[in-house]
N, C-alpha and C positions, 0 to 999 in steps of 0.2 A: 890324663890317660884313660879313664875311666868312660869320659864323654867321647873319644876314640872308638875305644872297643863296642859303644852303643853304636856309634853312625858305621862301623864295619857292618853290625847284626843287621841295622836298618838296611843298607844296600845290599847284604845279601839276601835276604827276606824278597825285595822287590826284582832282583837280577836274576833270578833263580828259575829256571826253566820249569819248576814247579807250580810259580806265582804265574807263569804266562798261561802256562797249559790248562790248569786246573782251578782258576779263579773261582766258578761256578762253585766244583765245591770246598773251596774255602770257605765260602758264603754259607754252604750248608751247615759245612765244620761249627760256624760260628753260632747258629741258630741250635745245633746240638749241644754245643757247650751251654750256649742261654738257657735251652732246656734242663740242663743238668743242673744249674745254678738255683733256677724255680724252685725245680722237685725236690733239691738238698733244702732249699729255705722253708719251703713248705711241710718237709719232714720236722726240719729244727723247730716249726711253730708246734706243728700238731701233734708229733711223738708224744710230749707230756700228757696230754690232755685223752690220746687214745688208750694211752697204758693206763692211764689212773680210771677213766671212765669204764673202756670196753672189758677191759682185761685185769681192771679190780687189783690193779699191782702197784708197789712202789716205784714210780718213772725212774731215778736214779738208779737205785739197786739192781732193778730188770737193765738197763742201760750199760750198768758197770759190767751184769753178768754175764755178757755177750761183747763186750768193748775187745777181748784178746781174739776174736776171730776175725772182727774191724779190720785191727791194726793186720793180723797177718794177711788177710785178703787184700788190704792197702799194698801191701808189699810184693804179693803176688801180681796185684795189677799193675805195678810199677815195672816190675821185671818185663812184660809181654810190652809193654806200651811207651815207659819212660826212657827216651833216648839220653844216654850220656855226652858230656860235652867234648869227647874225644875230637870227632868230626873237626871242632870250631878251633881246638887247639893246634892240629897239624900245623895247618898255613901259616902260626905267628911262630912258629920254630924258627923260620928264616930272618926275623924282623929283629931289630937291638933290642928286645924287651923282657925286663925281668923276668925269670921263670915264674918269682912268687906272684907277681901282678896277674901275670896270664892266668896260673890256678886258680888265684881268690877270685878274678872276673868269672872263671867260668864255673866255680860253685856255688859261688853266691847268687848266679843266673838260675840254679837251679831251685831259691830259694824262694824265689817268686816264681816258681813252676805253677801252671794251672792244677798240677799233681797234688801241690800245697795247699794251694788258695781253697779249691772247691771244699777241701772241710768246711772251711771258717763260716759257710751259707748254713752248716748244719749245727755245727759247737755253737756255734756265737746265739743264734736265735732260742737254743735250748738252754743255754744257760740264762739265759734274758727272761726266759719265762720262769726258770727256778727261782731266779731271784725276786721276780713278779710274784710267786705263790708262797713264800716267804721264808723261803731258804736263806741263810745266813752269806750276803757277799763274799766277804773272805774267804769262807770254805768254799765256796761255787769259782770262785778267782783260782784259789790253788788248785783247785780239779781241774779245770778248764784249761792253765797253762800247762797242766803236767802233760794231759791230754795233745796238748798240741807238739808239744817237746818229742813226744814219744811217734807225733808224725813223721816230723823233720830227722827224727831218728832213724827211720824208716828210708827218708831221701839221700841219707848217706851212706846207709847199708847195702841201699842199692848198688852202690859203685861197688863195691866186694862182690855180692851176689853176682852181679853182671861179670865179672871179671873170672868166678870163679862156679860153674855151672854145680859141679858136687854139691855147693850149698846152697842152690837152689833145691833142688831136687832132696835135697836130704830133708829140709824145710817143709816141704811139698809131703813127704810121706809121712812125717811126722805130723802134720795137720789132719792128714786124712786117718793115721790109726786111731788120732783122738776123738774127732768124728765119728767114727765108729764104733768105739767103747761108749762113746755118749751116748749113740741111739739105740745101742745095745744095754744100756742102762748098765755096765759093766765100770766103768770109770769116768766120774763128772770133773772133767778141769777146772771147771768155771769155780767149784766148790773153794777152790785153792786161788785163783786169777783175781775174782770177784773181790774179796777182803783187799787184796793189794791196792786196786783201782779205788775204791770204798777208803783207804788212809788216806790219799789225797783229798779226798772231801774232809775225814776226819780231823786229820793233821795238817792244815794247808802247806807247813813248811817243808814235808817232805816231796810239794815237787820240786824242789831243788836236786834229789836227785836224777829224774830223768833229763831234766836242764843240764848239769853237769855230762850227764851220758852221752847229749847231744853236744855239747862243746866236745868232749871225748873223740866224738866218733867225725866230726867236722875236722878236727887236729889230723885223724888217722887217714882220712880223705883226703886232704891236702897234701901231706905228707906221702901218701902213695901214688898221686897223680905228680907230685914235684919230683921223687926218685924214679920213675917210670916216662919222663919229658925228655926222651930221646927218640928220634925215628929209625933209628940203629938198632933200639932196645924194645921198651914198654910199647911204643906205638906201633909198633913195624908187626904187621900181618905175622903170625907163627905161621911158618910151613914145615909139614911133617914129612917125613919121608916114609913112602907107600909101597909097597909091592906090587910090580906090575901083575894085572891079569889080562888075560887075553880074550874068554870069552865068545872060544870059538864055537859053541853051540846057536849063534845068533846069526852065522855067516849065510843062514838060509834066508834071512832077509835080506840078501845084496844087498846094494849102494847103501840100503837105511842103514844097514847093521853099525857101521862106524858112529854111526850119531847116536843109537842105541846103547850101546858099550858105552859112550861117553858120559851120556844119564845115568845107568846104572852105575857107574864111578862114583858120578858127581854123587850120588844119591846115598851111598854107601860111608864116602871118605870126609863128609862137610857135616858141621856142627846144625846149621840150618836147614840142610834137606834132611836130616834124621829127626831133627824135629815136628818136617812136614809129615815122613813118615807114621810119626809116634801120632798127629792130630790124625790122620786118614781112620789108623786103628781105630781111635777111640769114637768115631763117626761111626763105625759100626752098631753101636751102642745108643746111639743117639736114637732111634725108634723105641726102644722102652718108654719116652715118654708119650708113644704115641699109640702103640699097640697095647700097652697094661691098662688101660683108660686110668689113668693114675692122675690125669689132669683135664677135668670138665670142659673145657675149651677146645680140646682137640681131641674130643669123641666121633665127630663128623666125618664120612664116608670118606670126603675128601683130601683129609688130611691124611691118609691113608698114601697115597700116591706121592704127595709132598715128603712124606718120611723116605718111604722106597727111595727116590732120589738121592735123598739126602745119604743114606745107609750106604748106597752102590756108589754113591759119587763121593764120596770125601776125597779121596787120592786127586779126583777129575779138576775137582773145584779147587784146591789145597794149592797143589802142583802144577794144573794147566794153565791156569788166572794169570801167571807168573810165567808163562812164555811168553818172546825170548829172555827177559830179566834174569833167568836162570844163570844166561851163558854172557851177561852182560860184562864181566870181568875181562873175557876174550872175543866180545860178539865186536871189537873193528876189526882184530885178527882174521875173523870167520868171512867176516865181508871182504876182504881183499885177496880171499881165496876161489877158485873156481866149484862153487858149491850151488847147488840148486836148490832153489828157496822150497819147490814140493818136495823135497826129500828129507830135508831137515826138519819141515813142518810132520812130514810123514812118519818119522821117529816117534816126535812128540808123542803124536796120535797110536800109535801103537804101543806104548809104555803105558798110556792112560787106559787103553781097551784091557792090556793085560790085568792091569791092578784093578780095572772093574770087575772082571770076571772073578778073580782071588777074592775078593769082597763080597762078592754075592754069594760063593760057596762056602765062607768063612760066618758069611749070616744066617745062613740056613736051620740057626737054633729060633727064629722066628716063627715055624712049624708050630712051632710049640703055643703060640698065642692062635692058632686057626689056618687055616691054609689062604685066607684072602690077605693074612699079615705078609707072607713070603712070594705069593704072588706080586704084591706089590713091590716090591725088593725088584723080584725077576726084572717087570716090566717095566720099573725105575732103571734098573741096568741096561736093558734094552734101548730106552728113551737116552739117558745118559750117551752109548754108545752110538747111536743112528745124530742125536740132534747136537745135546750139550757138550759131545767134545768137540763139534765145529763149531759153536757157541766160541768156549773157552780159547780157543785158539785164536778165533777172531775177534776178542775180546782183547788177546794179548797184545797184537798188533798198538793198540793206544794206550797201554799201560808201559811208560817209559821210567820205571823204577829201579836203579840197578840194583843187585841184591848183595849183600856182603854173606858169605857163605859162612864165614866163620863164628859169626854172630846170630843167635835166636833175635835178636831184636826185629821187632815189626812183624815176629812170623804169625799172627793173625791178621795182616793184613797190612795196610799203609795207607794214607790220605793221597799218595798220587796212583793209587791203584784203581781211583774213580773217576768218572768224569762225565759227560752228560752222555759220550757213547757207550759205555762200557755199563751206565745203567738203564739205557735201552736195551742191552742185550741183556737184560737178568729177567727181561719179559717173558723169551721163548724159553729160558734154562726153568723158570720155578714156576708162573701163572700160566702160563699155556699147556703145559701137561693138566694141571690140576680144572682147568676150563675145558679142554678135551675129555677129562672121563666125566664132570661134571654133564657133558651131553650125551655120552652113553651112558650114564647110570640113570637119568630121567628119562631116557628114552627105552630101554630095554634092560635096564639093571645092570649091577658090579660088574658080570661077565663082560659085557658087553663097553663097559667103561674102559676096563684093563686093556681090552682087545683094541680100541680105538687108540690108547696108548702109545701100546705095542705096533702097530701098523703105522704109526707115525715114526717112531723108531727103526721100524725096517725101510720104512721110504728115505731116509735121512741116510742109512746104510748104503742104498742101491744107487743114492746120486750123492756118493762119497766126491769122485773125481771131479764133478762137476762144479762142487763146493770150493773143492780145494784150488781151483783156478781161482775161485774168486779170492779166497784167503789168500792165494799168493799175490796176488796183485795187490791187496789192500797193504801186504808187507812190504812190498817194491816200495809203493806210493808212501810208505810212512819208514822206508830206511833211515837216512838222511836225519831225521828227526829224534829217532832212536840213537843214531851214534853222538848224536848234540847231545843228548839228555843224559847220556851214560859216562860221557865226560866230567858231566857236574856230580859233586860231591852233595850238594847241600838243594 
């Protein structure tokens, strides 16, 4: 049976639309994973000597002090990027296979996930160095087993965190509060957590506690999946009754208004879109890394325009890059209707423009850091409206990633969202405005640099109709590929 499951997974991998359309990115993703492995391995080998020689601290005590934040960050990282096996479980419900075997395979597959194995490339070398430097093998082994048991505890906790967002946001809020109290020297949580991790080294038999906890969490996750192993219950998408809203004030936009109303309803009612709105708001504060001069590498004048584009374009990038994927659930139905592509695209454009203007107004507090900071935001907004709004819509035609609006999974992006064409379209989004500003800056100074970037944005706005005609042709040429991709779950 296990061989049969593995065979199905193998076929699913090679037959998916994602494999055929994004082989380039899969290779790039493989190199990224290799880079992470090498980096973790290098840290594992060098962490001991760096802490001992450069910081003059005990390496094991130092690692134990901050291990609590490592474990919590791992859980947060998993929440956004590690997919749960629900999608692979659903097709097996129709087959004469015992539920326990299907659930066991789905959970066991997460055990060999990259999110778990990557930690080995840090902790195994670090543990080996500890033994080489004279630490008792049994003590190091007990500490190592305890840490890995906690990593796998996160793996199974993620099952419940993904099901209940209130759990995740509670953990994040608690972590932020603890971090703030520690920063202002009010309360240091590591004084309580560090002795716990040290006890796993001092008394290796205590490693049985996280091991037992891991087994308990595995059983809980197994029972949770088995209990909800029904299409009409646990694995079914939950549908909430919502109040109808007219949004009559949008009628002034004419035929585009019906699409605008649908988009606003989508943003208000769905978990994934609400997360996108939150991310867009957080983008406003991204400029603090650049305008406060807190990071040496970002003190150059060219980084101002880079920051201005991100501060004003948070919604544009996080929402716009997934057009038309936001409508993937009913996209085939839309394409069977008498709908003009230009009206559909225009509604998304208006929504991004409104959001960019609102974000620019909210970002007015950057005046505190000097007029150059806020001018960079305003100029970035003009460039976003005139150029980048067109680029994200154009790039969206090549992104064939169906979105589950009821889930936060992959809220920060998806590997299917990148291919050779979308990567090329990032050049006019980010690199081009910096080059234009650099030309103006070196010729007549920063004011002329800002002016050139703003002129490019205004020019893009003036040629909006011509650009939209090109984008419309692209959407039409990609229409049937997009429809085919949206039909696939994997």
